[in-house]
Backbone bond lengths (Angstrom), bond angles and torsions (degrees), N, CA, C in turn:
res aa  C-N    CA-C-N  psi(-1)  N-CA   C-N-CA  omega(-1)  CA-C   N-CA-C  phi
1 X - - - 1.464 - - 1.521 111.14 -
2 X 1.318 116.96 -45.93 1.459 120.12 179.24 1.522 111.28 -61.82
3 X 1.348 115.94 -38.84 1.456 119.48 179.72 1.524 110.65 -65.72
4 X 1.357 117.81 -39.39 1.464 121.73 177.61 1.522 110.74 -60.62
5 X 1.339 115.98 -42.68 1.460 119.54 179.88 1.519 110.61 -64.85
6 X 1.312 116.06 -39.75 1.456 119.54 -178.72 1.523 111.69 -63.57
7 X 1.341 116.81 -33.42 1.449 120.62 -174.13 1.528 113.57 -92.32
8 X 1.331 117.73 2.76 1.453 119.00 176.44 1.525 110.05 -62.35
9 X 1.305 116.54 132.90 1.458 120.86 -179.05 1.518 109.11 -162.11
10 X 1.332 116.72 -173.39 1.448 121.58 -178.69 1.507 110.12 93.10
11 X 1.330 116.30 124.09 1.462 117.99 -175.33 1.517 110.72 -172.82
12 X 1.313 115.81 166.31 1.456 121.96 164.75 1.519 107.54 -136.33
13 X 1.318 116.52 124.85 1.462 121.39 177.10 1.520 109.59 -123.66
14 X 1.323 115.53 152.25 1.463 122.04 -177.95 1.521 109.57 -137.72
15 X 1.328 116.25 140.72 1.459 122.34 171.72 1.511 109.05 -129.93
16 X 1.335 116.98 134.11 1.462 121.75 -179.26 1.525 109.09 -131.10
17 X 1.339 115.92 123.85 1.459 121.63 175.82 1.526 108.67 -84.76
18 X 1.319 116.78 123.06 1.470 122.58 -178.70 1.527 109.66 -118.31
19 X 1.311 116.58 169.77 1.457 119.83 -176.39 1.525 112.31 -67.88
20 X 1.335 117.03 -25.72 1.459 120.54 -176.37 1.518 113.24 -119.12
21 X 1.335 117.14 19.89 1.456 120.23 177.92 1.511 111.74 153.76
22 X 1.323 115.68 -164.77 1.463 122.11 179.91 1.522 108.83 -126.92
23 X 1.326 115.97 141.05 1.459 122.12 176.30 1.531 108.87 -109.39
24 X 1.335 115.93 130.98 1.466 122.31 173.06 1.519 109.15 -117.00
25 X 1.322 116.45 141.52 1.463 120.26 179.23 1.514 110.20 -144.18
26 X 1.336 115.94 154.37 1.467 121.51 178.73 1.513 109.92 -159.83
27 X 1.328 114.94 158.57 1.463 120.22 173.30 1.526 108.85 -86.24
28 X 1.344 116.92 -172.35 1.465 119.51 -173.37 1.531 114.10 -127.16
29 X 1.337 118.51 11.32 1.464 121.24 -176.43 1.524 111.63 -96.47
30 X 1.322 116.25 135.29 1.464 122.22 171.26 1.522 108.35 -116.48
31 X 1.325 116.31 137.06 1.464 120.68 -176.78 1.521 111.22 -128.62
32 X 1.332 114.37 157.96 1.470 121.69 172.93 1.521 107.12 -145.78
33 X 1.336 115.39 53.33 1.450 121.66 -171.55 1.519 110.92 90.35
34 X 1.335 115.16 -19.31 1.457 123.71 174.49 1.524 106.69 -149.29
35 X 1.321 117.57 169.31 1.462 120.50 -179.12 1.527 109.12 -76.52
36 X 1.323 116.61 118.32 1.463 120.30 -178.63 1.520 112.80 -108.83
37 X 1.334 117.04 -15.79 1.465 119.98 179.43 1.518 108.84 -154.99
38 X 1.328 117.04 127.67 1.463 121.85 -178.71 1.527 112.28 -102.58
39 X 1.327 116.56 3.66 1.470 119.76 -175.01 1.529 111.37 -134.90
40 X 1.313 116.73 39.56 1.459 121.40 -177.89 1.528 110.84 -78.33
41 X 1.325 116.76 129.87 1.469 121.10 175.38 1.529 108.69 -85.40
42 X 1.323 116.51 117.81 1.461 121.28 -176.89 1.525 113.10 -110.85
43 X 1.335 116.90 2.98 1.467 121.52 172.56 1.520 107.22 -119.11
44 X 1.326 116.56 129.01 1.462 121.22 -174.73 1.526 111.53 -134.70
45 X 1.319 116.09 143.36 1.459 122.33 174.91 1.522 109.96 -72.26
46 X 1.313 115.78 138.72 1.459 122.12 168.49 1.519 108.79 -102.22
47 X 1.330 116.31 -48.41 1.460 123.87 171.76 1.525 107.18 -138.01
48 X 1.324 116.84 -172.68 1.466 120.27 178.16 1.523 111.96 -70.33
49 X 1.342 117.32 -10.77 1.466 120.80 -179.14 1.521 113.09 -127.43
50 X 1.313 118.14 9.44 1.460 121.48 179.10 1.517 110.63 -138.43
51 X 1.334 115.36 144.12 1.462 121.06 178.15 1.521 109.29 -147.10
52 X 1.333 115.44 158.87 1.463 120.65 178.61 1.519 110.10 -130.74
53 X 1.338 115.36 149.60 1.457 121.12 162.98 1.518 106.87 -100.67
54 X 1.335 116.16 152.51 1.460 118.76 -179.09 1.518 110.18 -126.18
55 X 1.341 115.28 145.84 1.459 122.22 175.65 1.518 107.59 -140.79
56 X 1.329 116.56 135.84 1.457 119.81 -179.51 1.515 111.62 125.16
57 X 1.322 115.94 -151.69 1.459 120.93 -178.78 1.528 110.42 -70.44
58 X 1.318 115.86 124.93 1.455 120.57 -171.49 1.530 112.50 -63.77
59 X 1.324 117.74 -44.37 1.464 119.57 -176.12 1.525 111.42 -62.67
60 X 1.346 117.09 -42.77 1.460 120.35 177.66 1.520 110.84 -64.92
61 X 1.329 116.10 -43.43 1.467 120.32 -178.74 1.526 111.06 -62.68
62 X 1.330 117.25 -44.38 1.463 120.52 -179.83 1.526 111.24 -63.13
63 X 1.332 116.84 -41.23 1.460 120.15 178.61 1.526 110.94 -64.32
64 X 1.333 117.18 -43.93 1.460 120.61 -179.12 1.528 111.61 -64.63
65 X 1.314 117.61 -35.08 1.468 120.41 176.04 1.528 110.20 -63.26
66 X 1.328 116.81 -44.16 1.461 120.44 177.86 1.533 110.80 -61.95
67 X 1.333 115.78 -42.41 1.467 119.89 -178.59 1.528 112.19 -65.97
68 X 1.347 117.45 -41.88 1.466 118.56 -177.93 1.529 110.71 -69.70
69 X 1.321 117.63 -33.65 1.469 120.05 174.36 1.527 110.41 -58.84
70 X 1.341 115.06 -47.25 1.461 119.90 -178.70 1.524 111.57 -66.35
71 X 1.337 117.19 -40.96 1.466 121.20 -179.55 1.522 111.84 -63.75
72 X 1.319 116.82 -40.33 1.473 120.12 179.65 1.525 110.42 -67.28
73 X 1.329 117.69 -42.44 1.459 120.37 177.58 1.531 110.72 -61.16
74 X 1.338 116.48 -43.00 1.462 121.05 179.27 1.523 110.98 -64.08
75 X 1.323 116.84 -42.78 1.461 120.51 179.80 1.531 111.16 -64.00
76 X 1.327 116.33 -39.17 1.469 120.45 177.12 1.526 110.81 -60.13
77 X 1.328 116.01 -42.35 1.464 120.45 -179.41 1.526 111.79 -68.86
78 X 1.333 116.39 -39.45 1.457 120.91 -178.09 1.527 112.41 -70.17
79 X 1.326 116.42 -36.53 1.472 120.76 -175.26 1.522 113.05 -97.72
80 X 1.340 116.59 -10.09 1.471 122.57 -177.78 1.530 111.58 57.19
81 X 1.323 115.23 37.18 1.473 120.83 175.68 1.521 108.22 -154.09
82 X 1.327 115.42 170.08 1.461 120.08 -179.07 1.522 110.38 -84.34
83 X 1.299 116.78 126.92 1.464 121.85 179.15 1.525 110.31 -65.22
84 X 1.328 116.45 134.90 1.463 120.73 -178.29 1.526 111.12 -77.00
85 X 1.320 114.96 166.79 1.463 120.34 178.46 1.525 110.05 -64.92
86 X 1.342 117.06 -40.14 1.461 120.33 179.76 1.528 111.28 -64.30
87 X 1.318 117.55 -41.23 1.462 120.80 177.63 1.533 110.78 -63.82
88 X 1.308 116.31 -40.17 1.464 120.24 178.13 1.524 110.55 -64.43
89 X 1.326 116.55 -40.22 1.471 120.46 177.09 1.522 110.87 -60.40
90 X 1.321 117.06 -41.71 1.466 120.83 178.61 1.530 111.67 -65.09
91 X 1.326 116.85 -41.71 1.459 120.52 178.60 1.524 111.13 -62.09
92 X 1.340 116.16 -46.61 1.452 120.23 -178.59 1.527 111.50 -68.28
93 X 1.326 116.70 -35.95 1.470 120.34 177.55 1.528 110.86 -62.60
94 X 1.322 116.83 -39.29 1.465 120.26 176.66 1.519 112.23 -62.17
95 X 1.333 115.85 -38.35 1.461 119.78 177.51 1.528 111.05 -66.04
96 X 1.329 116.17 -40.53 1.465 120.30 179.07 1.524 111.28 -64.55
97 X 1.329 115.92 -40.90 1.469 120.69 178.20 1.528 110.44 -58.63
98 X 1.327 116.09 -48.01 1.463 120.50 -179.18 1.526 111.77 -69.95
99 X 1.327 116.81 -35.12 1.461 121.30 -178.10 1.529 111.49 -64.64
100 X 1.331 115.87 -41.01 1.467 119.99 -178.94 1.522 111.56 -69.77
101 X 1.335 117.09 -32.02 1.461 121.11 -172.10 1.530 114.60 -96.75
102 X 1.323 117.80 -4.06 1.460 118.74 177.29 1.527 109.77 -74.26
103 X 1.342 115.42 150.14 1.464 120.01 -179.34 1.524 109.87 -69.84
104 X 1.340 115.87 127.14 1.456 120.36 178.97 1.526 108.96 -161.74
105 X 1.323 116.31 147.03 1.466 120.05 176.26 1.524 111.18 -70.49
106 X 1.348 116.14 -21.45 1.471 121.95 175.66 1.525 107.87 -121.71
107 X 1.328 119.32 110.16 1.472 121.58 -178.40 1.520 111.39 -58.52
108 X 1.322 116.03 138.79 1.463 121.47 -179.69 1.516 111.35 -81.81
109 X 1.322 116.78 76.69 1.459 121.04 -176.62 1.529 109.17 -90.77
110 X 1.332 115.88 104.08 1.461 122.38 -178.40 1.523 108.75 -141.83
111 X 1.325 116.65 142.26 1.458 120.97 172.47 1.522 109.06 -135.97
112 X 1.324 115.65 159.23 1.459 120.76 -176.86 1.529 110.48 -136.19
113 X 1.323 115.28 152.42 1.453 122.61 160.97 1.519 105.85 -109.20
114 X 1.319 116.83 125.10 1.468 122.00 -178.30 1.518 109.08 -111.68
115 X 1.322 116.77 126.47 1.464 122.26 176.65 1.515 109.10 -124.25
116 X 1.326 116.15 143.26 1.454 119.00 178.76 1.504 112.51 -166.48
117 X 1.320 114.74 169.69 1.454 121.84 178.61 1.518 108.88 -131.62
118 X 1.346 116.78 131.22 1.455 121.84 175.97 1.531 109.21 -137.98
119 X 1.316 117.12 -164.13 1.469 120.60 -175.97 1.532 112.57 -61.43
120 X 1.329 117.37 -25.51 1.459 120.50 -178.24 1.528 112.68 -91.36
121 X 1.339 117.28 1.22 1.457 120.60 177.78 1.516 112.94 117.08
122 X 1.323 115.82 -161.85 1.469 121.77 -179.44 1.522 110.11 -95.31
123 X 1.331 116.04 144.20 1.463 120.98 -175.84 1.519 110.54 -139.12
124 X 1.332 115.21 150.10 1.462 122.47 177.43 1.525 108.56 -133.71
125 X 1.337 116.88 127.72 1.462 122.06 -179.09 1.528 110.49 -125.44
126 X 1.321 114.62 140.83 1.461 122.78 173.13 1.525 107.22 -103.30
127 X 1.332 116.84 115.95 1.466 122.26 -177.39 1.517 108.81 -108.97
128 X 1.336 116.11 111.49 1.458 121.52 -175.51 1.513 112.91 -76.30
129 X 1.324 115.66 166.74 1.464 120.73 -179.12 1.522 112.03 -63.29
130 X 1.353 116.48 -22.48 1.461 121.30 -178.55 1.519 113.15 -91.42
131 X 1.348 117.44 4.48 1.456 120.88 -178.85 1.515 113.70 90.36
132 X 1.319 117.91 6.67 1.466 121.04 177.69 1.523 110.24 -71.48
133 X 1.345 116.00 152.44 1.463 122.56 -179.54 1.520 109.01 -125.26
134 X 1.318 116.44 129.74 1.457 121.38 174.15 1.519 108.35 -132.16
135 X 1.335 116.92 120.35 1.460 119.15 174.11 1.521 107.78 -78.88
136 X 1.320 115.71 130.91 1.464 122.06 -175.11 1.522 109.00 -106.99
137 X 1.331 116.06 128.65 1.459 120.73 -178.31 1.523 112.82 -108.13
138 X 1.333 117.37 0.94 1.458 119.85 177.94 1.533 110.54 -135.24
139 X 1.318 117.92 -78.88 1.456 120.09 -178.15 1.522 109.92 -152.84
140 X 1.341 114.83 160.64 1.457 120.67 179.79 1.521 107.98 -156.10
141 X 1.319 116.40 151.34 1.460 121.50 174.62 1.517 108.99 -138.96
142 X 1.323 116.26 147.68 1.459 121.35 -177.46 1.521 108.92 -138.59
143 X 1.316 116.06 159.84 1.448 121.74 176.56 1.514 113.41 100.67
144 X 1.322 115.14 -179.52 1.465 120.99 -172.44 1.523 112.99 -65.12
145 X 1.327 118.27 -27.85 1.460 121.13 -179.29 1.511 114.24 -98.50
146 X 1.319 116.72 11.16 1.470 119.86 -174.12 1.525 112.79 -64.86
147 X 1.339 117.44 -29.57 1.465 119.87 -179.59 1.532 110.98 -62.25
148 X 1.332 117.06 -31.59 1.460 120.90 179.00 1.528 110.55 -81.77
149 X 1.328 116.70 -40.36 1.463 120.56 179.74 1.520 111.42 -65.82
150 X 1.333 117.05 -39.09 1.467 119.91 -175.10 1.521 110.90 -66.98
151 X 1.327 117.63 -29.23 1.454 120.41 177.07 1.515 111.37 -63.41
152 X 1.321 116.91 -41.27 1.461 121.73 177.88 1.530 110.10 -67.30
153 X 1.322 116.82 -44.04 1.464 121.01 179.59 1.525 111.31 -62.57
154 X 1.326 115.97 -43.00 1.462 121.01 -179.41 1.530 110.90 -60.95
155 X 1.321 116.14 -38.27 1.463 120.32 -175.72 1.526 113.18 -80.05
156 X 1.331 118.03 -33.16 1.460 120.28 -168.40 1.526 115.75 -113.92
157 X 1.335 117.99 -11.81 1.465 119.20 -178.88 1.526 111.68 -67.25
158 X 1.330 115.10 138.46 1.465 121.25 175.69 1.522 108.42 -128.86
159 X 1.311 116.35 127.75 1.467 121.00 -179.04 1.519 109.73 -61.89
160 X 1.320 116.05 134.86 1.464 120.68 -179.85 1.511 113.51 84.36
161 X 1.334 117.78 11.96 1.461 120.00 179.74 1.525 110.36 -69.96
162 X 1.324 116.61 154.41 1.458 122.14 -179.47 1.525 110.32 -77.06
163 X 1.321 116.69 164.40 1.464 119.56 177.38 1.528 110.90 -66.86
164 X 1.334 117.75 -30.69 1.467 120.06 176.45 1.531 110.12 -60.98
165 X 1.339 115.69 -45.47 1.464 119.52 176.73 1.526 110.90 -68.67
166 X 1.331 116.67 -33.49 1.459 121.06 177.26 1.511 111.97 -63.25
167 X 1.326 117.05 -38.05 1.466 121.46 177.56 1.526 110.07 -62.96
168 X 1.329 116.90 -43.75 1.469 120.95 179.07 1.527 110.51 -63.54
169 X 1.329 116.62 -42.48 1.460 120.49 -179.74 1.522 111.26 -66.88
170 X 1.330 117.10 -43.84 1.463 120.73 179.17 1.528 111.05 -61.01
171 X 1.320 116.52 -39.54 1.460 120.87 178.40 1.524 110.80 -63.35
172 X 1.329 116.96 -42.26 1.469 121.00 177.81 1.534 110.81 -63.95
173 X 1.319 116.46 -40.91 1.464 120.57 -178.32 1.528 111.22 -65.61
174 X 1.328 117.08 -45.23 1.463 120.05 178.83 1.527 110.44 -66.51
175 X 1.326 116.72 -38.66 1.465 120.54 178.84 1.521 111.21 -60.99
176 X 1.341 117.44 -40.02 1.470 120.98 177.41 1.521 110.69 -59.43
177 X 1.336 116.83 -41.19 1.469 120.84 178.74 1.525 110.93 -69.56
178 X 1.339 117.15 -37.61 1.463 120.71 178.19 1.521 111.40 -58.70
179 X 1.307 116.10 -35.33 1.459 120.58 -175.48 1.524 113.17 -81.29
180 X 1.343 118.24 -18.59 1.459 120.82 -173.41 1.526 115.38 -120.80
181 X 1.320 117.90 -24.21 1.466 120.88 -175.67 1.521 109.77 -105.16
182 X 1.342 117.36 121.32 1.462 120.53 -176.26 1.530 113.55 -67.56
183 X 1.332 117.56 -21.69 1.465 120.64 -179.36 1.526 112.31 -88.99
184 X 1.329 117.00 -1.27 1.459 122.62 179.31 1.523 108.77 -113.38
185 X 1.323 117.19 138.52 1.463 116.64 177.30 1.507 115.20 165.86
186 X 1.329 113.99 -176.05 1.464 126.38 169.31 1.518 116.39 74.03
187 X 1.318 118.97 -6.74 1.453 118.48 177.34 1.506 113.14 166.17
188 X 1.326 114.40 170.27 1.464 121.54 -179.72 1.526 109.06 -136.32
189 X 1.320 115.96 131.93 1.461 122.64 169.78 1.518 107.85 -117.73
190 X 1.331 116.93 132.94 1.461 121.78 176.73 1.520 108.79 -131.97
191 X 1.328 116.13 126.58 1.459 122.17 179.03 1.522 110.26 -118.66
192 X 1.332 115.32 150.97 1.465 122.66 172.44 1.521 108.28 -113.16
193 X 1.327 116.80 132.64 1.471 122.22 175.06 1.520 106.73 -120.02
194 X 1.342 116.77 117.26 1.460 120.61 -179.08 1.523 109.83 -143.27
195 X 1.348 117.05 -164.75 1.466 119.88 -176.07 1.527 113.19 -71.87
196 X 1.316 117.30 -5.90 1.468 121.42 176.32 1.525 111.67 -98.47
197 X 1.329 116.48 -7.86 1.458 120.02 178.90 1.512 112.12 121.34
198 X 1.322 116.18 -143.41 1.472 122.69 -176.79 1.523 109.21 -114.72
199 X 1.336 115.66 133.18 1.455 121.47 179.65 1.524 109.08 -131.62
200 X 1.320 116.50 134.65 1.461 121.29 174.90 1.521 107.32 -85.29
201 X 1.336 116.80 114.60 1.462 121.56 -176.24 1.523 112.45 -92.86
202 X 1.332 116.62 -37.25 1.465 121.38 -179.02 1.524 108.47 -139.12
203 X 1.317 115.75 136.45 1.461 121.36 175.53 1.529 107.26 -146.88
204 X 1.332 115.84 94.24 1.461 120.95 -173.10 1.518 111.28 -124.93
205 X 1.326 115.41 136.27 1.459 121.28 166.84 1.521 107.00 -96.32
206 X 1.327 116.33 130.25 1.453 121.72 -177.13 1.506 110.63 -125.68
207 X 1.297 115.74 156.86 1.462 121.32 176.02 1.519 108.54 -129.39
208 X 1.343 115.86 70.24 1.461 121.77 178.73 1.515 108.03 -89.05
209 X 1.334 118.71 125.79 1.474 120.84 -179.14 1.518 111.87 -57.16
210 X 1.334 116.19 143.93 1.462 120.84 175.64 1.514 109.33 -71.23
211 X 1.352 118.18 146.12 1.460 120.82 -179.64 1.523 111.51 -64.79
212 X 1.331 115.80 148.23 1.467 121.38 -179.87 1.526 110.21 -83.79
């Protein structure tokens, strides 16, 4: 059972930078050669103003989310100020770097999209499995279905779009992956991160047939 949980993977995640915040979206299916969970939460709070999507091995991703939450709280206490989104991205990237390179019979392959809002505005970062950091100023997609989602984003994204329009676009992008990628499916979660905090915009369970 523990091994099955460790090997859960397969996902499509989307991040969209909008004029008034950032939109994060993800599907809800976890796979291990077959569908093992139809209700997986792939978007998680880090703080009241930051959230991440996760793609890769579920057990590693869940542990890293717990660790980054604790690290940010500790940093806030040590510095007596609120940790910025960029600082959080650097902390999480360091964890990813170490996670991939530690000795293990199962490589810790995990990546994240990090969105947040601080005094300098809203930010979106793509954190690779190797610990690389890329600040995203338009849109990004990760996971097994990203090739399908990115096509929708490429065609329909407009710079300066509102978060309301971003939610609609993210939903379309995830839906495209649901229809074509066997490791993506069963639902859509869409969150907005802006100067007011985190808001759940869409939370749907879906039953879209897997492609033949």
